[in-house]
LUMVOMI-871167 format. One line per 3 residues: number of its first residue (from 0); for each residue x, y, z of N, C-alpha, C. Coordinates in Angstrom, 1 decimal. Atoms other than C-alpha are relative to their C-alpha. Layout:
BEGIN
NUM	X/Y/Z/X/Y/Z/X/Y/Z ~ ...
//
This chain:
BEGIN
0	-1.1/-0.7/0.7/5.7/-18.9/-7.1/0.5/1.1/0.8 ~ -0.8/-1.1/-0.5/8.3/-16.7/-6.5/0.1/1.3/-0.9 ~ -0.2/-1.7/0.8/8.6/-12.8/-7.5/1.3/0.5/0.2
3	-1.0/-0.5/0.1/11.4/-11.4/-8.7/-0.2/1.6/-0.4 ~ -0.3/-1.3/0.6/11.7/-7.5/-8.7/1.3/0.5/-0.3 ~ -1.3/-0.6/0.3/14.2/-6.1/-10.4/0.2/1.4/-0.6
6	0.0/-1.4/-0.1/15.5/-2.4/-10.6/-0.7/0.9/1.1 ~ 1.3/-0.7/-1.0/13.7/-1.5/-7.2/1.1/1.0/0.7 ~ -0.3/-1.1/-1.3/14.6/1.3/-4.8/-0.8/-0.4/1.1
9	0.4/0.4/-0.8/14.2/-0.6/-1.7/-0.1/0.9/1.4 ~ 0.1/-0.8/-1.3/13.1/1.4/1.7/-0.5/-0.9/1.0 ~ 0.1/1.0/-1.1/14.1/-0.6/4.8/-1.0/1.0/1.1
12	1.2/-0.5/-0.6/10.6/0.1/7.0/0.5/0.4/1.3 ~ -0.8/-0.1/-1.5/13.0/-0.1/10.3/0.7/1.3/0.0 ~ -1.1/-1.0/0.1/16.0/2.2/9.1/-0.3/1.2/-1.0
15	0.3/-0.9/1.2/14.4/4.1/6.2/1.5/0.3/-1.0 ~ -1.2/-0.4/1.2/17.7/3.6/4.2/-0.6/-0.5/-1.3 ~ 0.5/0.6/1.5/17.0/3.3/0.6/1.3/-0.8/-0.8
18	-0.9/0.6/1.2/18.7/0.8/-1.7/-0.3/-0.2/-1.3 ~ 0.2/0.3/1.3/19.0/0.2/-5.3/0.7/-1.6/0.2 ~ -0.2/1.5/-0.2/18.6/-3.4/-5.6/-0.9/-0.6/-0.8
21	1.3/1.0/0.6/16.7/-6.7/-7.2/-0.3/-0.4/1.6 ~ 1.1/0.3/-1.0/14.3/-8.1/-4.9/-0.4/-1.4/-0.2 ~ 0.7/1.2/-0.1/13.4/-11.8/-4.2/-1.3/-0.2/0.8
24	0.8/0.3/-1.1/10.1/-12.7/-2.7/-0.4/-1.2/-0.2 ~ -0.1/1.6/-0.4/9.7/-16.3/-1.8/-1.4/-0.4/0.7 ~ 1.2/0.3/-1.0/6.2/-17.5/-0.4/-0.3/-1.2/0.3
27	0.1/0.7/-0.7/5.3/-19.7/1.8/0.4/0.3/1.6 ~ -0.4/-0.4/-1.7/6.1/-20.4/5.7/1.2/0.2/0.2 ~ -1.5/-0.4/-0.1/9.8/-20.3/5.2/0.2/1.2/-1.1
30	-0.1/-0.5/0.7/9.3/-17.9/2.7/0.6/1.7/0.5 ~ -0.5/-1.2/-0.5/10.4/-14.1/2.7/0.8/0.9/-1.1 ~ -0.3/-0.6/1.2/12.3/-11.4/0.9/1.6/0.0/0.2
33	-1.5/-0.4/0.2/15.9/-11.2/-0.2/0.7/1.0/-0.9 ~ -0.4/-0.9/0.7/17.6/-8.6/-1.5/1.4/-0.5/-1.1 ~ -0.8/0.7/1.0/19.6/-9.9/-4.7/0.7/0.8/-1.2
36	-0.3/-0.7/0.9/21.7/-8.7/-7.5/-0.1/-0.8/-1.2 ~ 0.2/0.9/1.1/21.3/-10.4/-11.1/-0.4/-1.0/-0.1 ~ 1.3/1.3/0.4/19.0/-13.0/-10.9/-0.9/0.2/-1.2
39	0.5/-0.3/0.9/17.5/-13.7/-14.0/-1.2/-1.3/0.1 ~ 1.1/0.9/-0.1/14.0/-15.0/-14.4/0.0/-1.5/-0.6 ~ -0.3/1.3/0.6/15.3/-18.2/-15.9/0.9/-0.5/1.1
42	-0.9/0.4/-1.0/17.5/-18.7/-12.9/-1.1/-0.9/1.0 ~ 0.8/0.7/-1.0/16.3/-21.4/-10.5/-0.2/0.8/1.3 ~ 0.2/-0.6/-1.3/15.2/-20.1/-7.2/1.2/-0.4/1.3
45	-1.3/1.0/-0.7/18.4/-20.7/-5.0/-0.4/-0.5/1.4 ~ 0.4/1.0/-1.6/16.6/-21.6/-1.4/-0.8/-0.6/-0.4 ~ 0.5/0.9/0.0/14.2/-23.5/-2.6/-0.1/-1.1/-1.7
48	-0.1/0.8/1.6/13.4/-26.4/-5.6/-0.6/1.0/-1.1 ~ 0.2/-0.7/0.9/12.9/-24.9/-8.7/-1.2/0.3/-0.4 ~ 1.5/-0.4/0.3/9.6/-22.9/-9.2/-0.2/1.0/-0.6
51	0.3/-1.3/0.6/8.3/-20.3/-11.2/0.2/1.3/0.2 ~ -0.1/-1.3/-0.6/9.3/-17.0/-11.1/-0.4/1.1/-1.0 ~ 0.9/-0.7/0.7/7.1/-14.0/-12.1/1.0/1.2/0.2
54	-0.8/-0.9/0.0/9.2/-11.1/-12.8/-0.6/1.5/-0.4 ~ 0.9/-1.3/0.0/8.3/-7.5/-12.4/1.2/1.4/0.3 ~ -0.6/-1.4/0.8/10.2/-4.2/-13.9/-0.1/0.8/1.4
57	0.4/-1.2/-1.3/10.4/-2.0/-10.6/0.8/1.5/-0.6 ~ -0.3/-1.1/0.2/12.4/0.8/-12.3/-0.8/1.4/-0.1 ~ 0.7/-0.9/-0.3/11.7/4.2/-11.0/-1.0/-0.1/1.1
60	1.0/0.1/-1.2/9.4/2.8/-8.1/0.8/-0.5/1.2 ~ -0.7/0.2/-1.1/10.0/2.4/-4.7/-1.0/-1.3/0.9 ~ 0.2/1.3/-0.4/9.6/-1.0/-2.7/0.1/0.1/1.7
63	-0.4/0.0/-1.3/8.9/-1.3/1.0/-1.3/-1.4/0.6 ~ 1.0/1.1/-0.6/6.8/-3.7/3.6/-1.1/1.0/-0.1 ~ 1.4/-0.6/0.0/3.2/-3.2/3.3/-0.2/0.5/1.4
66	0.5/-0.5/-1.0/1.4/-0.9/5.6/-1.3/0.1/0.2 ~ 1.4/-0.4/0.3/-2.0/-1.7/5.0/-0.8/-0.1/1.3 ~ 0.8/-0.2/-1.0/-4.8/-1.3/7.4/-1.2/-0.7/-0.4
69	0.9/0.9/0.2/-7.4/-4.1/7.9/-1.6/0.7/-0.5 ~ 1.1/-0.8/0.0/-10.5/-1.4/8.1/0.5/1.3/-0.3 ~ -0.1/-1.6/0.5/-10.7/2.0/6.7/-0.9/0.3/-1.1
72	0.6/-0.9/0.6/-12.8/4.3/5.4/0.5/1.0/-1.2 ~ -0.8/-1.1/0.8/-10.9/6.0/2.3/-0.9/0.8/-0.3 ~ 0.5/-1.4/0.0/-13.4/8.4/1.7/0.2/1.2/0.9
75	0.3/-0.5/-1.4/-13.4/9.6/5.0/1.8/0.8/-0.1 ~ -1.5/-0.6/-0.2/-9.5/10.7/4.5/0.1/1.4/-0.1 ~ 0.0/-1.7/0.1/-10.1/14.3/3.4/-1.0/0.6/1.3
78	0.6/-0.5/-1.3/-12.2/14.8/6.6/0.9/0.7/1.0 ~ -0.7/-0.5/-0.7/-9.2/15.4/8.3/0.0/1.4/0.4 ~ 0.1/-1.4/-0.2/-9.6/19.1/9.7/-1.4/0.4/-0.5
81	1.0/-0.5/0.4/-13.1/19.5/8.7/-0.5/0.4/0.9 ~ 0.5/-1.0/-1.0/-15.2/21.9/10.3/-0.9/-0.8/0.7 ~ 0.7/1.0/-0.8/-17.5/20.1/13.3/-1.4/0.4/-0.6
84	1.5/0.0/0.6/-21.4/19.6/12.1/-0.5/1.2/0.5 ~ 0.8/-1.1/-0.8/-23.6/22.4/12.8/-0.8/-0.4/1.4 ~ 0.4/0.6/-1.1/-25.1/20.1/15.4/0.8/-0.9/0.8
87	-0.5/1.4/-0.4/-24.0/17.6/17.9/-0.7/-1.0/-0.4 ~ 0.7/1.5/-0.1/-24.6/14.1/17.1/-0.1/-0.6/1.1 ~ 0.3/0.5/-1.3/-26.3/12.5/19.9/-0.3/-1.8/-0.2
90	-0.1/1.8/0.2/-26.1/8.7/18.4/0.6/-0.1/-1.8 ~ -1.0/0.0/1.1/-24.7/7.4/15.2/-0.9/0.1/-1.1 ~ 0.8/-0.4/1.6/-27.7/7.9/12.7/0.5/1.7/-0.1
93	-0.3/-1.6/0.3/-27.1/11.9/13.7/1.3/-0.2/-0.6 ~ -1.7/-0.4/0.7/-23.2/11.4/12.9/-0.3/-0.4/-1.7 ~ -0.1/0.1/1.3/-24.2/9.9/9.5/-1.0/1.1/-0.8
96	0.5/-1.1/0.7/-26.9/12.5/9.0/0.8/1.4/-0.1 ~ -0.4/-1.6/-0.2/-25.0/15.6/10.2/1.4/-0.1/-0.6 ~ -1.4/0.2/0.5/-21.2/14.3/8.9/0.0/-0.6/-1.2
99	-0.2/0.7/1.0/-21.2/11.6/6.7/-0.5/-0.1/-1.3 ~ 1.0/-0.1/0.8/-24.1/11.7/4.4/0.1/1.5/-0.6 ~ 0.0/-1.0/0.4/-23.6/15.0/3.9/1.6/0.3/-0.8
102	-1.1/0.3/1.1/-19.9/14.6/2.7/0.0/-1.1/-1.2 ~ 0.2/0.6/1.0/-21.0/11.7/0.6/-0.5/0.7/-1.2 ~ 0.9/-0.9/0.9/-23.6/14.1/-1.4/1.1/0.4/-0.6
105	-0.9/-0.5/0.5/-20.6/16.2/-1.9/1.4/-0.3/-0.8 ~ -1.4/0.7/0.6/-17.7/14.1/-3.1/-0.3/0.1/-1.9 ~ 0.1/0.4/1.2/-17.0/14.2/-6.9/1.3/-1.0/-0.2
108	-1.2/1.0/0.9/-14.7/12.0/-9.2/1.3/0.4/0.7 ~ -1.4/-0.3/-0.5/-11.7/14.0/-8.3/0.2/0.0/1.4 ~ -0.5/0.1/-1.8/-12.2/14.4/-4.5/0.1/-1.6/0.2
111	-0.2/1.6/-0.4/-12.7/10.4/-4.3/1.3/-0.2/-0.5 ~ -1.5/0.4/0.4/-9.3/10.0/-6.5/0.8/0.5/1.1 ~ -1.1/-0.5/-1.0/-7.4/12.5/-4.2/-0.3/-0.6/1.4
114	0.2/0.7/-0.8/-9.2/10.9/-1.2/0.6/-1.5/0.0 ~ -0.5/1.4/0.5/-8.0/7.3/-2.4/1.6/0.2/0.1 ~ -1.3/-0.3/0.1/-4.3/8.7/-3.1/0.6/0.5/1.5
117	-0.6/-0.5/-1.6/-3.8/10.4/0.5/-0.5/-1.4/1.0 ~ 0.1/1.3/-1.2/-5.4/7.1/2.5/1.0/-0.7/-0.5 ~ -1.2/1.1/0.5/-2.8/4.8/0.3/1.0/0.7/0.6
120	-1.4/-0.8/-0.9/0.0/7.6/1.8/-0.1/-0.6/1.2 ~ 0.3/0.3/-2.0/-1.1/7.1/5.3/0.1/-1.3/0.4 ~ -0.4/1.5/-0.1/-1.5/3.4/5.2/1.1/-0.1/-0.1
//
């Protein structure tokens, strides 16, 4: 299936140029993204045999390359700049006891949400 993203503001991840456009995302080994104008969900995919096209309206949204991280502890995002623990950890269990379990016990829903949003921005 191809995805047609209409009314998007595309951010080129290399040049950081902003372009108001529609985007066609094609799956598969030969797939990719194309900046297009005026494709409708009823039009056939121009570079492939006719495939279903899912349409997403991205008005007011930004679209760019994914900058995902394969391994990340989202809850730790707010630990940046956190003061050092009271004692110096000597091993992994000490790190858990003196740092992370202390952080875990003090997290509330608002802090978890803020940490997730910040992690998304950093990633």
